[in-house]
DRENDO-1510 file (C-alpha; in Angstrom, 1 decimal, always signed):
<recs>
REC; n; res; u; v; w
REC; 1; ALA; -12.2; +27.9; +82.9 .
REC; 2; GLY; -12.2; +25.3; +80.2 .
REC; 3; ALA; -16.0; +24.8; +80.4 .
REC; 4; LEU; -17.8; +23.8; +77.1 .
REC; 5; ALA; -20.1; +26.4; +75.6 .
REC; 6; GLY; -22.5; +23.7; +74.4 .
REC; 7; GLU; -23.0; +20.6; +72.4 .
REC; 8; GLY; -24.6; +20.1; +69.0 .
REC; 9; THR; -24.1; +19.2; +65.4 .
REC; 10; ALA; -22.3; +21.0; +62.5 .
REC; 11; TRP; -22.4; +20.2; +58.8 .
REC; 12; SER; -21.5; +21.8; +55.5 .
REC; 13; VAL; -22.1; +21.2; +51.8 .
REC; 14; SER; -20.0; +22.6; +49.0 .
REC; 15; LEU; -20.4; +22.2; +45.2 .
REC; 16; SER; -18.0; +23.3; +42.4 .
REC; 17; GLN; -18.5; +23.8; +38.7 .
REC; 18; THR; -15.8; +24.8; +36.3 .
REC; 19; PHE; -16.8; +27.0; +33.4 .
REC; 20; GLU; -15.0; +27.2; +30.0 .
REC; 21; TRP; -15.0; +30.2; +27.9 .
REC; 22; PRO; -17.4; +30.0; +24.9 .
REC; 23; GLY; -15.9; +28.1; +21.8 .
REC; 24; ARG; -13.3; +26.1; +23.7 .
REC; 25; LEU; -15.4; +22.9; +23.8 .
REC; 26; ALA; -16.2; +23.2; +20.1 .
REC; 27; LEU; -12.5; +23.5; +19.3 .
REC; 28; ARG; -11.7; +20.3; +21.2 .
REC; 29; LYS; -14.5; +18.5; +19.5 .
REC; 30; ALA; -13.3; +19.6; +16.1 .
REC; 31; ILE; -9.8; +18.3; +16.9 .
REC; 32; ALA; -11.2; +14.9; +17.9 .
REC; 33; ASN; -13.3; +14.8; +14.7 .
REC; 34; ARG; -10.2; +15.3; +12.6 .
REC; 35; GLU; -8.6; +12.3; +14.4 .
REC; 36; VAL; -11.6; +10.1; +13.6 .
REC; 37; ALA; -11.6; +11.3; +10.0 .
REC; 38; LEU; -7.9; +10.4; +9.7 .
REC; 39; ALA; -8.5; +6.9; +11.1 .
REC; 40; GLU; -11.4; +6.3; +8.6 .
REC; 41; LEU; -9.2; +7.6; +5.8 .
REC; 42; GLY; -6.4; +5.2; +6.8 .
REC; 43; LEU; -8.8; +2.2; +6.8 .
REC; 44; ALA; -10.0; +3.1; +3.3 .
REC; 45; ARG; -6.4; +3.4; +2.1 .
REC; 46; PHE; -5.6; +0.0; +3.6 .
REC; 47; GLU; -8.5; -1.7; +1.9 .
REC; 48; ALA; -7.6; -0.2; -1.5 .
REC; 49; ALA; -4.0; -1.2; -1.2 .
REC; 50; LEU; -5.1; -4.7; -0.2 .
REC; 51; ARG; -7.2; -5.1; -3.3 .
REC; 52; ALA; -4.5; -3.8; -5.5 .
REC; 53; ARG; -1.9; -6.2; -4.0 .
REC; 54; ALA; -4.2; -9.2; -4.3 .
REC; 55; THR; -4.9; -8.4; -7.9 .
REC; 56; SER; -1.2; -8.0; -8.6 .
REC; 57; LEU; -0.4; -11.3; -6.8 .
REC; 58; ALA; -3.1; -13.2; -8.6 .
REC; 59; PHE; -1.8; -12.2; -12.0 .
REC; 60; GLY; +1.8; -12.8; -10.8 .
REC; 61; LEU; +0.8; -16.3; -9.8 .
REC; 62; SER; -0.7; -16.9; -13.3 .
REC; 63; ASN; +2.5; -15.6; -14.9 .
REC; 64; ALA; +4.7; -17.8; -12.7 .
REC; 65; GLN; +2.6; -20.8; -13.7 .
REC; 66; THR; +3.0; -20.0; -17.4 .
REC; 67; ARG; +6.8; -19.4; -17.0 .
REC; 68; ALA; +7.3; -22.6; -15.1 .
REC; 69; ALA; +5.3; -24.6; -17.6 .
REC; 70; ALA; +7.3; -23.1; -20.5 .
REC; 71; ALA; +10.6; -23.8; -18.8 .
REC; 72; ARG; +9.7; -27.4; -18.0 .
REC; 73; GLU; +8.5; -27.9; -21.6 .
REC; 74; VAL; +11.8; -26.7; -23.1 .
REC; 75; ALA; +13.9; -28.5; -20.4 .
REC; 76; ALA; +12.1; -31.7; -21.2 .
REC; 77; ARG; +13.0; -31.3; -24.9 .
REC; 78; TYR; +16.7; -30.9; -24.1 .
REC; 79; ALA; +16.6; -33.8; -21.7 .
REC; 80; ALA; +15.0; -36.1; -24.3 .
REC; 81; LEU; +17.4; -34.9; -27.0 .
REC; 82; LYS; +20.4; -35.6; -24.8 .
REC; 83; GLU; +19.2; -39.1; -24.2 .
REC; 84; VAL; +19.0; -39.6; -27.9 .
REC; 85; PHE; +22.6; -38.4; -28.4 .
REC; 86; LEU; +23.9; -40.5; -25.5 .
REC; 87; ALA; +22.2; -43.6; -26.9 .
REC; 88; ARG; +24.1; -43.2; -30.2 .
REC; 89; ALA; +27.5; -44.5; -30.8 .
REC; 90; PRO; +30.2; -41.8; -30.9 .
REC; 91; GLY; +30.5; -40.7; -34.5 .
REC; 92; GLY; +33.1; -37.9; -34.6 .
REC; 93; LEU; +33.8; -34.5; -33.2 .
REC; 94; THR; +30.6; -32.8; -34.4 .
REC; 95; PRO; +28.1; -35.1; -32.6 .
REC; 96; LEU; +30.2; -34.9; -29.5 .
REC; 97; LEU; +30.2; -31.1; -29.5 .
REC; 98; GLU; +26.4; -31.0; -30.2 .
REC; 99; THR; +25.9; -33.3; -27.2 .
REC; 100; ARG; +27.8; -30.9; -25.0 .
REC; 101; VAL; +25.8; -27.9; -26.3 .
REC; 102; ILE; +22.6; -29.8; -25.5 .
REC; 103; GLU; +23.8; -30.7; -22.0 .
REC; 104; ALA; +24.8; -27.0; -21.3 .
REC; 105; GLN; +21.4; -25.8; -22.5 .
REC; 106; GLU; +19.7; -28.3; -20.3 .
REC; 107; ILE; +21.6; -27.2; -17.2 .
REC; 108; ALA; +20.7; -23.5; -18.0 .
REC; 109; LEU; +17.1; -24.5; -18.5 .
REC; 110; GLN; +16.9; -26.4; -15.2 .
REC; 111; ARG; +18.1; -23.3; -13.4 .
REC; 112; ARG; +15.4; -21.2; -15.2 .
REC; 113; ALA; +12.8; -23.8; -14.3 .
REC; 114; THR; +13.9; -23.7; -10.6 .
REC; 115; GLU; +13.7; -19.9; -10.6 .
REC; 116; ALA; +10.2; -20.0; -12.1 .
REC; 117; ARG; +9.1; -22.6; -9.5 .
REC; 118; LEU; +10.4; -20.5; -6.6 .
REC; 119; ALA; +8.6; -17.4; -8.0 .
REC; 120; LEU; +5.5; -19.5; -8.2 .
REC; 121; SER; +5.9; -20.7; -4.6 .
REC; 122; SER; +6.5; -17.2; -3.3 .
REC; 123; ALA; +3.5; -15.7; -5.1 .
REC; 124; LEU; +1.3; -18.6; -3.9 .
REC; 125; THR; +2.4; -18.2; -0.2 .
REC; 126; GLU; +1.7; -14.4; -0.1 .
REC; 127; LEU; -1.6; -14.8; -1.9 .
REC; 128; ASN; -2.7; -17.5; +0.4 .
REC; 129; GLN; -1.8; -15.4; +3.4 .
REC; 130; LEU; -3.9; -12.6; +2.1 .
REC; 131; ARG; -6.8; -15.1; +1.6 .
REC; 132; GLY; -6.4; -16.3; +5.2 .
REC; 133; VAL; -5.7; -19.9; +4.3 .
REC; 134; ALA; -2.7; -22.3; +4.8 .
REC; 135; PRO; +0.4; -20.8; +3.0 .
REC; 136; ASP; +1.0; -24.1; +1.1 .
REC; 137; ARG; -2.6; -24.6; +0.0 .
REC; 138; PRO; -2.7; -25.3; -3.8 .
REC; 139; LEU; -4.2; -22.6; -6.0 .
REC; 140; ALA; -4.4; -22.5; -9.8 .
REC; 141; VAL; -5.2; -19.2; -11.5 .
REC; 142; ALA; -6.6; -19.3; -15.0 .
REC; 143; GLU; -4.7; -17.5; -17.7 .
REC; 144; VAL; -6.5; -14.3; -18.6 .
REC; 145; ALA; -6.2; -11.6; -21.3 .
REC; 146; LEU; -5.5; -8.1; -20.1 .
REC; 147; LYS; -6.7; -4.9; -21.8 .
REC; 148; PHE; -5.0; -1.7; -20.7 .
REC; 149; ASN; -7.1; +1.5; -21.0 .
REC; 150; THR; -5.8; +5.0; -21.5 .
REC; 151; PRO; -5.6; +7.0; -18.2 .
REC; 152; PRO; -7.2; +10.5; -17.8 .
REC; 153; ALA; -5.2; +13.6; -18.6 .
REC; 154; THR; -2.4; +14.6; -16.4 .
REC; 155; ALA; -4.2; +17.6; -14.9 .
REC; 156; ALA; -7.2; +15.4; -14.0 .
REC; 157; LEU; -4.8; +12.8; -12.4 .
REC; 158; LEU; -3.1; +15.5; -10.3 .
REC; 159; ALA; -6.3; +17.1; -9.2 .
REC; 160; ALA; -7.8; +13.7; -8.2 .
REC; 161; ALA; -4.6; +12.8; -6.3 .
REC; 162; ARG; -4.7; +16.0; -4.3 .
REC; 163; GLU; -8.2; +15.3; -3.4 .
REC; 164; ASN; -8.1; +11.5; -2.7 .
REC; 165; HIS; -4.5; +10.4; -1.9 .
REC; 166; PHE; -4.3; +9.1; +1.6 .
REC; 167; GLU; -0.9; +10.5; +2.7 .
REC; 168; PHE; -1.6; +13.9; +1.2 .
REC; 169; ARG; -5.1; +14.1; +2.8 .
REC; 170; ALA; -3.6; +13.0; +6.1 .
REC; 171; ARG; -1.1; +15.9; +5.9 .
REC; 172; ARG; -3.9; +18.3; +5.2 .
REC; 173; LEU; -6.0; +17.0; +8.1 .
REC; 174; GLU; -3.0; +17.3; +10.3 .
REC; 175; LEU; -2.6; +20.9; +9.1 .
REC; 176; GLN; -6.2; +21.7; +9.9 .
REC; 177; GLN; -5.8; +20.0; +13.3 .
REC; 178; GLN; -2.7; +22.1; +14.1 .
REC; 179; GLY; -4.6; +25.2; +13.1 .
REC; 180; LEU; -7.3; +24.3; +15.6 .
REC; 181; ASN; -4.6; +23.6; +18.2 .
REC; 182; VAL; -3.2; +27.1; +17.8 .
REC; 183; ARG; -6.7; +28.6; +18.2 .
REC; 184; LEU; -7.2; +26.4; +21.3 .
REC; 185; ALA; -3.9; +27.4; +22.8 .
REC; 186; ARG; -4.7; +31.1; +22.3 .
REC; 187; HIS; -8.2; +30.5; +23.7 .
REC; 188; GLU; -6.6; +28.9; +26.8 .
REC; 189; LEU; -4.8; +32.2; +27.5 .
REC; 190; ARG; -8.1; +33.1; +29.1 .
REC; 191; PRO; -8.2; +30.5; +31.9 .
REC; 192; ALA; -11.3; +28.7; +33.0 .
REC; 193; PHE; -12.9; +29.7; +36.3 .
REC; 194; THR; -14.6; +27.6; +39.0 .
REC; 195; VAL; -17.7; +28.7; +40.9 .
REC; 196; SER; -18.2; +27.0; +44.3 .
REC; 197; PRO; -21.5; +27.6; +46.1 .
REC; 198; PHE; -21.5; +26.3; +49.7 .
REC; 199; VAL; -23.7; +26.2; +52.8 .
REC; 200; SER; -22.8; +25.3; +56.4 .
REC; 201; GLN; -24.8; +25.1; +59.6 .
REC; 202; GLU; -24.0; +24.7; +63.3 .
REC; 203; ASN; -26.4; +23.8; +66.1 .
REC; 204; THR; -24.7; +24.5; +69.4 .
REC; 205; GLY; -27.4; +26.0; +71.5 .
REC; 206; GLU; -28.0; +28.5; +68.7 .
REC; 207; ARG; -28.5; +27.7; +65.0 .
REC; 208; GLU; -26.0; +29.4; +62.8 .
REC; 209; THR; -26.3; +29.1; +59.0 .
REC; 210; VAL; -23.7; +30.3; +56.5 .
REC; 211; VAL; -24.4; +30.5; +52.8 .
REC; 212; GLY; -21.7; +31.7; +50.4 .
REC; 213; LEU; -20.3; +31.6; +46.8 .
REC; 214; GLY; -16.7; +31.0; +46.0 .
REC; 215; LEU; -14.9; +31.9; +42.8 .
REC; 216; SER; -11.4; +30.6; +41.9 .
REC; 217; LEU; -9.1; +31.5; +39.0 .
REC; 218; PRO; -5.6; +30.3; +38.3 .
REC; 219; LEU; -3.0; +32.9; +38.7 .
REC; 220; GLY; -1.3; +32.3; +35.4 .
REC; 221; LEU; +2.1; +33.1; +36.6 .
REC; 222; GLY; +5.1; +32.5; +34.3 .
REC; 223; ASP; +5.2; +32.1; +30.6 .
REC; 224; ARG; +3.7; +28.6; +30.3 .
REC; 225; PRO; +0.4; +29.7; +28.6 .
REC; 226; ARG; +2.3; +31.8; +26.0 .
REC; 227; ALA; +4.8; +28.9; +25.5 .
REC; 228; GLY; +1.9; +26.7; +24.6 .
REC; 229; VAL; +0.8; +29.1; +21.9 .
REC; 230; ASP; +4.4; +29.3; +20.6 .
REC; 231; LEU; +4.7; +25.5; +20.5 .
REC; 232; ALA; +1.4; +25.1; +18.7 .
REC; 233; SER; +2.4; +27.8; +16.2 .
REC; 234; ALA; +5.7; +26.1; +15.5 .
REC; 235; ARG; +3.9; +22.8; +14.9 .
REC; 236; LEU; +1.5; +24.6; +12.5 .
REC; 237; ARG; +4.5; +25.9; +10.5 .
REC; 238; GLN; +5.9; +22.3; +10.4 .
REC; 239; ALA; +2.6; +21.0; +9.2 .
REC; 240; GLU; +2.4; +23.6; +6.4 .
REC; 241; ALA; +5.9; +22.6; +5.3 .
REC; 242; ALA; +5.0; +19.0; +5.4 .
REC; 243; VAL; +1.9; +19.6; +3.2 .
REC; 244; ARG; +4.0; +21.4; +0.6 .
REC; 245; ALA; +6.6; +18.6; +0.6 .
REC; 246; ALA; +3.9; +16.0; +0.4 .
REC; 247; GLU; +2.3; +17.7; -2.5 .
REC; 248; ARG; +5.5; +17.8; -4.5 .
REC; 249; GLU; +6.2; +14.2; -3.7 .
REC; 250; LEU; +2.7; +13.2; -4.7 .
REC; 251; GLU; +3.0; +15.1; -8.0 .
REC; 252; ARG; +6.2; +13.3; -8.8 .
REC; 253; GLU; +4.8; +9.9; -7.9 .
REC; 254; VAL; +1.7; +10.4; -10.1 .
REC; 255; LEU; +3.7; +11.6; -13.1 .
REC; 256; ASN; +6.1; +8.7; -12.8 .
REC; 257; ALA; +3.3; +6.2; -12.4 .
REC; 258; ALA; +1.4; +7.6; -15.4 .
REC; 259; SER; +4.5; +7.6; -17.6 .
REC; 260; ALA; +5.3; +4.0; -16.6 .
REC; 261; PHE; +1.8; +2.9; -17.2 .
REC; 262; ILE; +1.6; +4.5; -20.6 .
REC; 263; ALA; +5.0; +3.2; -21.7 .
REC; 264; HIS; +4.2; -0.4; -20.6 .
REC; 265; GLN; +0.8; -0.1; -22.2 .
REC; 266; GLU; +2.2; +0.9; -25.5 .
REC; 267; GLU; +4.8; -1.8; -25.3 .
REC; 268; SER; +2.1; -4.4; -24.5 .
REC; 269; VAL; -0.1; -3.3; -27.5 .
REC; 270; ARG; +2.8; -4.1; -29.9 .
REC; 271; TRP; +2.6; -7.7; -28.9 .
REC; 272; GLN; +0.1; -9.7; -30.9 .
REC; 273; PRO; -2.4; -11.8; -28.9 .
REC; 274; ALA; -1.1; -15.1; -30.2 .
REC; 275; ALA; +2.6; -14.2; -29.9 .
REC; 276; ILE; +3.4; -16.8; -27.2 .
REC; 277; ALA; +1.5; -19.5; -29.1 .
REC; 278; ARG; +3.4; -18.8; -32.3 .
REC; 279; PHE; +6.7; -19.0; -30.6 .
REC; 280; ARG; +5.7; -22.2; -28.9 .
REC; 281; ASP; +4.7; -23.7; -32.2 .
REC; 282; ALA; +8.0; -22.6; -33.7 .
REC; 283; ALA; +10.0; -24.2; -30.9 .
REC; 284; GLU; +8.1; -27.5; -31.3 .
REC; 285; LEU; +8.6; -27.4; -35.1 .
REC; 286; ALA; +12.3; -26.8; -34.6 .
REC; 287; ASP; +12.5; -29.8; -32.3 .
REC; 288; ARG; +10.8; -32.2; -34.8 .
REC; 289; HIS; +12.9; -31.0; -37.7 .
REC; 290; TYR; +16.1; -31.0; -35.8 .
REC; 291; ARG; +15.6; -34.7; -35.1 .
REC; 292; LEU; +15.1; -35.3; -38.8 .
REC; 293; GLY; +18.3; -33.4; -39.6 .
REC; 294; ALA; +16.5; -30.5; -41.4 .
REC; 295; VAL; +17.4; -27.8; -38.9 .
REC; 296; PRO; +20.9; -27.0; -37.7 .
REC; 297; LEU; +21.7; -27.1; -33.9 .
REC; 298; ALA; +22.2; -23.3; -33.8 .
REC; 299; THR; +18.7; -22.6; -35.1 .
REC; 300; TYR; +17.2; -25.2; -32.8 .
REC; 301; VAL; +18.8; -23.7; -29.7 .
REC; 302; GLU; +18.0; -20.1; -30.8 .
REC; 303; LEU; +14.3; -21.0; -31.2 .
REC; 304; GLN; +14.0; -22.7; -27.8 .
REC; 305; ASN; +15.6; -19.7; -26.1 .
REC; 306; ALA; +13.6; -17.2; -28.1 .
REC; 307; TYR; +10.4; -19.0; -27.0 .
REC; 308; LEU; +11.4; -18.6; -23.3 .
REC; 309; ASP; +12.6; -15.1; -23.7 .
REC; 310; ALA; +9.3; -14.1; -25.5 .
REC; 311; VAL; +7.2; -15.7; -22.7 .
REC; 312; GLU; +9.2; -13.9; -20.0 .
REC; 313; SER; +9.2; -10.5; -21.8 .
REC; 314; LEU; +5.5; -10.5; -22.6 .
REC; 315; LEU; +4.5; -11.5; -19.1 .
REC; 316; ALA; +6.9; -9.1; -17.5 .
REC; 317; THR; +5.6; -6.2; -19.6 .
REC; 318; GLN; +2.0; -7.1; -18.7 .
REC; 319; GLN; +2.9; -7.4; -15.0 .
REC; 320; ASP; +4.7; -4.0; -15.1 .
REC; 321; ALA; +1.7; -2.4; -16.8 .
REC; 322; LEU; -0.7; -3.9; -14.4 .
REC; 323; ASP; +1.3; -2.8; -11.4 .
REC; 324; ALA; +1.7; +0.8; -12.8 .
REC; 325; GLY; -2.0; +1.0; -13.5 .
REC; 326; LEU; -3.0; -0.2; -10.0 .
REC; 327; ARG; -0.4; +2.2; -8.5 .
REC; 328; LEU; -1.8; +5.1; -10.5 .
REC; 329; GLN; -5.4; +4.2; -9.4 .
REC; 330; LEU; -4.2; +4.0; -5.8 .
REC; 331; LEU; -2.5; +7.4; -5.9 .
REC; 332; THR; -5.4; +9.2; -7.5 .
REC; 333; GLY; -8.3; +7.3; -6.1 .
REC; 334; LEU; -9.8; +7.2; -9.6 .
REC; 335; ASP; -11.2; +3.9; -10.9 .
REC; 336; PHE; -10.6; +4.5; -14.6 .
REC; 337; LYS; -10.5; +0.8; -15.3 .
REC; 338; ALA; -6.8; +0.8; -16.0 .
REC; 339; VAL; -6.9; -2.9; -16.5 .
REC; 340; GLU; -9.8; -5.0; -17.8 .
REC; 341; VAL; -9.6; -8.8; -17.5 .
REC; 342; SER; -11.2; -11.3; -19.8 .
REC; 343; PRO; -10.9; -15.1; -19.9 .
</recs>
């Protein structure tokens, strides 16, 4: 009892291969391709937004330089005039009151000059950061003339926005992706199966070889496969609602941007090209003639303030029109030359 039947070797080899039902791999590949397309779309959107922001900042920097120069110019006039008044001997109530008016105007102008200088510094810092240089690196932007062109018709703008706008296209890609996910979830109701061929051999006095083929399938117990379909279908409905909401939001943004651009464009056209130069000349003329006694103080102060107000209003109108035009181009993806720049 307990004697060995024999000695020898035994070995076995087994392979397994899982087979998917036809079409499942194609669905997964299509889902991955949508993700790649979405990433490429996001990169293009970022580059377009970066160009628009750099353009807006460059013009804003030029505007800040012009505003700061005008504020310094008028503040210097008030300072020089105050020194003249203080150098004179007191000559009654009127000269004293005029001196106080000049001092008050100088204080207000110093504040305007400070605000203009801070705006200049802020625009310079952000623009230098976009350029990848030191934030405080000096940069002078030449004054340019802007020409605002009429945008395409509203229907063309809306059609282009639906086709080119990043967020809306992203929502549509997500909708397509969710549709593929639903198809994939339904496809996965039919589980993959695994085929496992094997061979084994024993040499213990007699050679015994066994060759076989195994087949395995998941049991699919419970509601988990069906729950996956329900979840994918719910996400599809959410994606459909998101697309409809995004389309309404996009239409609203395009219409608002177009209205703002047209309004600021029409306002800018009413300004004559040499308007700022004419107001500057009038302010200088008032300064000379006030010193000669030919212009009353009220007229002098009014012209200095009118010069600054005109500069700020014109530059603000142009900046608003530029921003609205760039925004409209970014929303629609159309390069309709909303703004043309000339030296």
